[in-house]
VOGU-3710 file (C-alpha; in Angstrom, 3 decimals, decimal comma):
1> mgslwsqyrp> -34,141/-21,604/46,567  -35,019/-23,309/43,287  -34,599/-20,116/41,266  -31,310/-19,374/43,045  -29,996/-22,866/42,262  -31,039/-22,531/38,630  -28,866/-19,403/38,316  -25,705/-20,908/39,803  -26,056/-24,543/38,746  -24,716/-24,013/35,157
11> lllapwqmqr> -21,676/-22,142/36,479  -20,779/-24,985/38,868  -21,369/-27,792/36,391  -19,629/-26,169/33,394  -16,022/-27,161/34,366  -16,988/-30,803/34,789  -19,070/-30,819/31,605  -16,120/-29,408/29,623  -13,883/-32,223/30,852  -16,549/-34,852/30,200
21> nasplaffig> -17,284/-33,559/26,701  -13,566/-33,623/25,808  -13,365/-37,361/26,541  -16,172/-39,101/28,484  -14,252/-42,333/28,974  -11,086/-40,595/30,173  -13,172/-38,340/32,452  -14,780/-41,216/34,332  -11,622/-43,352/34,337  -9,465/-40,459/35,527
31> wglsllgfgl> -11,688/-39,396/38,384  -12,376/-43,012/39,280  -8,653/-43,711/39,520  -8,173/-40,502/41,511  -10,793/-41,532/44,055  -9,277/-45,023/44,136  -5,837/-43,521/44,780  -7,142/-41,373/47,632  -8,910/-44,409/49,085  -5,766/-46,548/48,824
41> alglgfwlar> -3,723/-43,818/50,504  -6,173/-43,710/53,392  -6,368/-47,486/53,683  -2,612/-48,053/53,522  -2,058/-45,244/55,999  -4,326/-46,797/58,611  -2,913/-50,258/57,877  0,823/-49,587/57,856  1,367/-46,432/59,899  0,813/-45,616/63,543
51> pelawrlaav> -2,671/-44,291/64,404  -1,544/-40,683/64,916  0,363/-40,693/61,613  -2,584/-42,339/59,864  -4,948/-39,625/61,057  -2,531/-36,950/59,877  -2,317/-38,595/56,468  -6,115/-38,734/56,376  -6,322/-35,006/57,145  -3,895/-34,156/54,335
61> tlscmvavpw> -5,664/-36,488/51,879  -9,115/-35,104/52,658  -7,785/-31,541/52,361  -6,465/-32,358/48,885  -9,827/-33,910/47,980  -11,454/-30,587/48,911  -8,866/-28,240/47,366  -8,404/-29,954/43,981  -12,095/-29,716/42,917  -12,150/-26,057/43,952
71> vicfngllaq> -9,116/-25,280/41,783  -10,788/-27,063/38,847  -14,006/-25,108/39,408  -12,102/-21,824/39,592  -10,383/-22,621/36,289  -13,844/-23,242/34,846  -15,049/-19,886/36,171  -12,101/-18,151/34,498  -12,939/-19,929/31,225  -16,544/-18,644/31,487
81> nhphaarlvp> -15,354/-15,105/32,232  -15,352/-14,116/28,560  -15,031/-10,346/27,989  -18,067/-10,275/25,687  -20,261/-12,127/28,182  -19,022/-9,846/30,968  -20,367/-6,800/29,112  -23,441/-8,223/27,362  -24,948/-10,737/29,860  -26,596/-8,977/32,829
91> ghvqrlrtva> -25,428/-10,261/36,212  -22,936/-12,729/34,718  -19,833/-11,265/36,403  -21,625/-10,939/39,753  -22,676/-14,585/39,711  -19,161/-15,720/38,807  -17,702/-13,683/41,682  -20,277/-15,014/44,118  -19,491/-18,619/43,215  -15,737/-17,973/43,411
101> vvgyglctll> -15,852/-16,253/46,818  -18,294/-18,705/48,429  -16,337/-21,701/47,141  -13,075/-20,136/48,284  -14,418/-19,490/51,784  -15,895/-22,957/52,226  -12,745/-24,655/50,917  -10,544/-22,541/53,209  -12,604/-23,345/56,302  -12,788/-27,077/55,553
111> cagllasqfp> -9,079/-27,494/54,750  -7,965/-25,369/57,705  -10,266/-27,293/60,077  -9,003/-30,672/58,853  -5,321/-29,705/59,147  -5,720/-27,927/62,499  -7,422/-31,002/63,974  -4,290/-33,159/63,468  -1,321/-30,785/63,276  -0,027/-28,188/65,735
121> ggqawlpgva> -0,542/-24,557/64,878  -4,209/-24,155/65,669  -5,660/-20,984/64,290  -2,584/-20,231/62,162  -3,840/-22,761/59,629  -6,711/-20,454/58,631  -4,638/-17,586/57,140  -2,055/-20,085/55,877  -4,580/-22,163/53,906  -6,328/-18,987/52,704
131> lalfvlalta> -3,033/-17,646/51,352  -2,143/-20,977/49,702  -5,504/-21,207/47,911  -5,219/-17,578/46,831  -1,794/-18,305/45,292  -3,336/-21,274/43,425  -6,041/-18,944/42,121  -3,350/-16,507/40,930  -1,512/-19,282/39,084  -4,782/-20,328/37,449
141> rwvqlwfwis> -5,197/-16,767/36,186  -1,543/-16,185/35,203  0,070/-19,502/34,290  3,542/-18,009/34,014  3,541/-17,412/37,782  4,386/-21,099/38,223  7,896/-20,366/36,957  8,505/-17,513/39,396  7,007/-19,400/42,343  9,183/-22,422/41,594
151> lilfsipwwg> 12,243/-20,186/41,335  11,422/-18,566/44,686  10,874/-21,913/46,416  14,079/-23,425/45,022  16,114/-20,432/46,147  14,787/-20,368/49,740  18,109/-21,654/51,198  19,801/-18,693/49,532  17,602/-15,860/50,801  15,562/-17,517/53,569
161> ksmpvlivws> 17,988/-16,530/56,343  18,615/-12,958/55,201  17,958/-10,183/57,680  14,912/-8,553/55,942  13,167/-11,917/55,680  13,876/-12,722/59,326  12,562/-9,318/60,422  9,312/-9,730/58,459  8,871/-13,320/59,666  9,442/-12,270/63,294
171> avlawhqsqp> 6,867/-9,498/62,924  4,300/-11,930/61,477  4,897/-14,417/64,328  4,584/-11,673/66,932  1,340/-10,490/65,351  -0,069/-14,023/65,365  0,891/-14,631/68,998  -0,527/-11,333/70,242  -3,669/-11,041/68,081  -4,366/-14,293/66,198
181> wsmsvlslll> -7,996/-13,457/65,467  -7,127/-10,158/63,792  -4,838/-11,955/61,324  -7,517/-14,530/60,521  -10,242/-11,915/60,094  -8,035/-9,721/57,926  -7,061/-12,654/55,704  -10,722/-13,710/55,323  -11,629/-10,156/54,299  -8,799/-9,212/51,966
191> lpwgvagliq> -8,094/-12,526/50,204  -11,721/-13,210/49,141  -11,810/-9,647/47,807  -8,685/-10,502/45,800  -10,293/-13,714/44,495  -13,340/-11,748/43,385  -11,039/-9,267/41,626  -9,620/-12,066/39,493  -13,026/-12,253/37,765  -12,925/-9,275/35,409
201> aggsrharqf> -15,829/-7,175/34,174  -14,914/-6,629/30,517  -12,968/-3,997/28,658  -9,816/-3,887/26,554  -7,556/-5,044/29,396  -9,837/-7,997/30,110  -9,839/-8,920/26,425  -6,021/-8,842/26,213  -5,542/-10,947/29,343  -8,249/-13,417/28,324
211> qarqtwrrlf> -6,597/-13,834/24,921  -3,189/-14,309/26,567  -4,627/-17,009/28,826  -6,187/-18,740/25,826  -2,815/-18,621/24,067  -1,137/-20,344/27,001  -3,893/-22,957/27,080  -3,501/-23,682/23,361  0,257/-23,859/23,817  -0,099/-26,521/26,524
221> esqsmgvash> -2,669/-28,520/24,579  -1,025/-28,328/21,158  1,352/-31,249/21,668  -1,191/-33,569/23,252  -3,944/-32,683/20,774  -1,709/-32,971/17,717  -2,362/-29,385/16,583  0,514/-26,990/16,026  0,350/-23,743/17,996  2,340/-21,011/16,237
231> apvnvpvdrm> 0,928/-18,101/18,235  3,816/-16,271/19,973  3,384/-16,010/23,731  5,877/-13,177/24,257  9,384/-12,340/23,110  11,327/-13,598/26,185  9,478/-16,937/26,200  10,003/-17,401/22,448  13,721/-16,683/22,787  13,929/-19,084/25,710
241> gqlfrwmqpl> 12,289/-21,731/23,534  14,985/-21,184/20,898  17,629/-21,629/23,594  16,177/-25,026/24,480  16,460/-26,050/20,783  19,967/-24,739/20,114  21,180/-28,002/18,570  18,374/-28,376/15,997  19,494/-25,630/13,536  23,052/-27,028/13,563
251> wtrrllrqaq> 21,809/-30,536/12,774  19,482/-29,193/10,063  22,319/-27,434/8,254  24,453/-30,571/8,490  21,711/-32,756/6,998  21,134/-30,331/4,132  24,847/-30,146/3,316  25,200/-33,935/3,256  21,828/-34,816/1,686  21,953/-38,000/-0,407
261> ptpasvmari> 19,205/-39,941/-2,292  19,499/-42,846/0,164  16,846/-44,178/2,580  18,923/-43,299/5,651  19,517/-39,688/4,545  15,886/-39,162/3,529  14,647/-40,713/6,770  16,878/-38,406/8,822  15,306/-35,378/7,104  11,805/-36,793/7,530
271> dlvslgqahw> 12,445/-37,327/11,242  13,647/-33,770/11,658  10,467/-32,350/10,116  7,874/-34,824/11,387  9,025/-35,249/14,993  9,517/-31,547/15,742  10,163/-31,055/19,455  10,289/-34,837/19,961  13,407/-35,083/17,775  16,534/-36,152/19,592
281> tsqlssvtvv> 18,259/-32,825/18,914  15,527/-30,909/20,770  15,488/-33,410/23,615  19,277/-33,378/23,983  19,356/-29,581/23,753  16,788/-29,281/26,544  18,684/-31,742/28,741  22,002/-29,917/28,293  20,457/-26,516/29,069  18,607/-27,820/32,134
291> lalmglffaa> 21,678/-29,611/33,494  23,801/-26,502/32,910  21,293/-24,294/34,739  21,082/-26,801/37,598  24,875/-26,905/37,823  25,101/-23,101/37,961  22,350/-22,919/40,569  23,870/-25,593/42,793  27,328/-24,050/42,436  25,965/-20,636/43,448
301> mgwwgpvdfw> 24,068/-22,131/46,385  27,143/-24,070/47,503  29,318/-20,954/47,300  27,001/-18,304/48,800  24,374/-20,456/50,483  24,392/-22,228/53,860  27,457/-24,125/54,968  25,628/-27,454/55,086  23,962/-26,988/51,675  25,718/-29,898/49,955
311> sellqhgsmg> 25,104/-32,333/52,788  21,416/-31,342/52,961  21,075/-31,639/49,180  22,649/-35,100/49,079  20,577/-36,298/52,017  17,155/-34,873/51,138  17,382/-34,082/47,419  18,050/-37,548/46,012  14,336/-38,318/45,623  13,633/-35,136/43,666
321> lsfgfasmcl> 16,711/-35,649/41,498  15,641/-39,232/40,715  12,233/-37,991/39,598  13,888/-35,358/37,419  16,349/-37,764/35,811  13,613/-40,345/35,151  11,415/-37,672/33,556  14,053/-36,734/30,966  12,774/-39,541/28,720  9,139/-38,418/28,892
331> gilltvpanl> 9,548/-36,088/25,906  9,546/-38,853/23,318  6,693/-40,683/25,047  4,367/-37,696/25,274  5,064/-35,793/22,048  5,885/-38,372/19,351  2,250/-39,327/18,492  1,110/-35,712/18,487  3,994/-34,455/16,336  3,689/-37,287/13,830
341> hrsrreqall> -0,034/-36,651/13,475  0,490/-32,888/13,215  3,095/-33,130/10,446  1,278/-35,564/8,133  1,037/-32,949/5,331  4,804/-32,458/5,398  5,224/-36,246/5,418  3,188/-36,555/2,219  5,557/-34,122/0,491  8,761/-35,598/1,920
351> mllpgaprgq> 7,782/-39,081/0,768  8,241/-37,801/-2,805  11,988/-37,302/-2,241  14,283/-39,581/-4,290  15,368/-42,565/-2,239  12,541/-42,374/0,298  11,784/-45,813/1,834  8,490/-47,493/0,981  6,210/-50,128/2,468  7,662/-52,318/5,213
361> dlnrmlarrl> 11,092/-50,691/4,811  9,543/-47,399/5,914  7,855/-49,033/8,915  11,046/-50,800/9,976  13,241/-47,703/9,678  10,756/-45,508/11,550  10,361/-48,075/14,355  14,114/-48,582/14,677  14,850/-44,857/14,842  12,161/-44,271/17,464
371> msqlfwslgv> 13,255/-47,281/19,512  16,909/-46,216/19,413  15,991/-42,726/20,626  13,883/-44,251/23,404  16,647/-46,633/24,489  19,299/-43,911/24,523  17,198/-41,536/26,652  16,105/-44,293/29,017  19,639/-45,656/29,280  21,072/-42,304/30,337
381> slilcaalqs> 18,206/-41,765/32,807  18,632/-45,269/34,216  22,378/-44,785/34,783  21,841/-41,431/36,529  19,054/-42,807/38,746  21,126/-45,876/39,637  24,081/-43,637/40,547  21,859/-41,746/43,009  21,470/-44,908/45,106  24,973/-44,352/46,488
391> vpgpqsvqwl> 23,709/-41,051/47,965  22,095/-41,269/51,436  18,389/-40,636/51,287  14,979/-41,963/52,347  15,019/-45,751/52,327  11,256/-46,051/51,824  11,547/-44,947/48,176  14,748/-46,804/47,366  15,264/-47,394/43,614  12,173/-45,328/42,812
401> gvhlclaylv> 13,896/-43,542/39,905  15,029/-46,858/38,426  11,486/-48,226/38,756  10,134/-45,184/36,918  12,611/-45,733/34,073  11,625/-49,398/33,804  7,928/-48,504/33,739  8,589/-45,859/31,061  10,402/-48,506/29,021  7,308/-50,724/28,916
411> fgctvvlrdw> 5,124/-47,697/28,241  7,507/-46,586/25,463  7,172/-49,878/23,577  3,434/-49,267/23,274  4,064/-45,699/22,078  6,683/-46,173/19,353  5,657/-49,628/18,082  2,180/-49,158/16,642  0,264/-48,989/13,368  0,894/-45,344/12,505
421> srehrpsshr> -1,259/-45,510/9,373  -4,355/-45,916/11,594  -3,308/-43,469/14,290  -6,175/-41,265/15,458  -5,849/-37,647/16,421  -4,154/-37,552/19,843  -6,056/-36,227/22,837  -4,790/-34,930/26,151  -7,029/-37,437/27,935  -5,690/-40,489/26,087
431> allpfaltal> -2,401/-40,317/28,012  -4,251/-40,794/31,295  -4,634/-44,575/31,131  -0,957/-45,327/30,221  0,190/-43,119/33,090  -2,153/-44,943/35,453  -0,730/-48,273/34,266  2,786/-46,859/34,718  1,946/-45,924/38,310  0,615/-49,440/38,943
441> mvlalqglqw> 3,805/-50,944/37,522  5,949/-48,738/39,762  3,902/-49,900/42,758  4,388/-53,518/41,665  8,172/-53,035/41,386  8,222/-51,327/44,781  6,376/-54,354/46,156  8,974/-56,705/44,667  11,677/-54,549/46,228  9,913/-54,767/49,590
451> lglpilgqig> 9,656/-58,560/49,249  13,424/-58,766/48,806  13,872/-59,333/45,064  17,228/-57,810/43,999  17,165/-54,906/41,574  18,947/-56,960/38,915  16,152/-59,534/39,096  13,570/-56,785/38,682  15,426/-55,398/35,659  15,586/-58,902/34,181
461> lvlllvlala> 11,839/-59,436/34,587  11,062/-56,073/32,966  13,445/-56,773/30,071  11,740/-60,126/29,441  8,370/-58,356/29,406  9,725/-55,686/27,035  11,196/-58,272/24,654  7,939/-60,232/24,495  5,889/-57,056/24,027  8,268/-55,637/21,402
471> ryrwqrlvlg> 8,345/-58,895/19,431  4,540/-59,127/19,373  4,037/-55,505/18,350  6,867/-55,649/15,800  5,340/-58,614/13,990  1,742/-57,427/14,197  1,857/-53,617/14,092  5,128/-52,840/12,269  5,602/-55,553/9,663  1,917/-56,343/9,225
481> aapampvgrw> 0,659/-52,778/8,840  0,226/-50,421/5,921  3,017/-47,872/5,217  3,291/-45,558/8,213  3,411/-42,222/6,399  1,437/-40,077/6,061  0,376/-40,888/9,614  -3,317/-41,496/10,252  -4,547/-41,680/6,653  -6,501/-44,913/7,378
491> a> -7,769/-43,769/10,792
//
């Protein structure tokens, strides 16, 4: 047993060691807050809900606590499935497949048992959970599948009641009612074989797919890590990225035509180069494209979809729309530090332009431009989320979108008002603590709403907090700091 454990122990511990090595403090804080969140969900469920609902919430929470670590471990196994190691290390692929299949089977049995103990369906949970975990494994292998799965789920009202789908669904239900064990056995034979097949054994195809997965990973980490990723993913994705930045070339040509040796003109050109995707033209372009696509989709669903589509959307879709509207302002909060740190070489050259601001003038102009962009994005999001309150929806999350916007406003003051000359290289784990504090602030505002404080009073309290925080950081970190550009030179 000891020799067997010594063979598989490094494979199981590698995903957690990679996260811990990236940022030890963020690793322990993140998982500590995750466990605290699961514990609070369980405690509040047993305290506030009826016993049967509390036990159902406990089953769902414990299933998530089992499934999430397995997904993380499977991602770690895919990262260790290097094509060179698959060919040169004896038994490496076999051990990876063994760990993947055993973990998949145990996770399926535990999650299905927990859900079947509290929800109706009985044995149907076993193939259902097995299929769900297999889909998660596929998305870990091919990240672009998330787009197609989301598109399929969003378009269910359009095709869910078509005749071929109803025929297949009726056949599956008849099979489960007549021979439930055969479906479970078949799913536990075929799906683990598919999970094992996701671990490749080397070769040119394995090398190409491993490199493509690494490209996607670098693309996702480039903004948070402050490193530019210029590797093309594929032609359709690159063209789609240009579509979401359609306004930036127009604004660039306008700035170059009207360039003047004044601080405002130079600062506009510096912003365009240094902020990159966090510039207001990119953010506004993305918002217009997304809203246009949503409008076309909803119009198509209202025309060809179910008769009660609009009433169902207004009744049950207000919560999702509020989350989406509140998240429109996340671009500046998540990408500004990374883009400023990434473009510090360009900043050093652009500071040589005639009329470029210096010293405290540079700090003031940069802070004002970032704050104005933050206020505009948050203002539009706040108006849209407040307008959704006239739509009937779940009362338990009333004003949730507005609370998210207010929390992002406080979070944004800490992002844009700082000493940029001492800014360290951004890390994907450093955003964990602000998001945890944002979640706590949303919970606090929800508590004030539950206690009966009007929404205008909540907005007033948050504005007072923002004014005090902005005044302190303006005096200490904007006016009292070294010139902001190039960013991070005194870090």
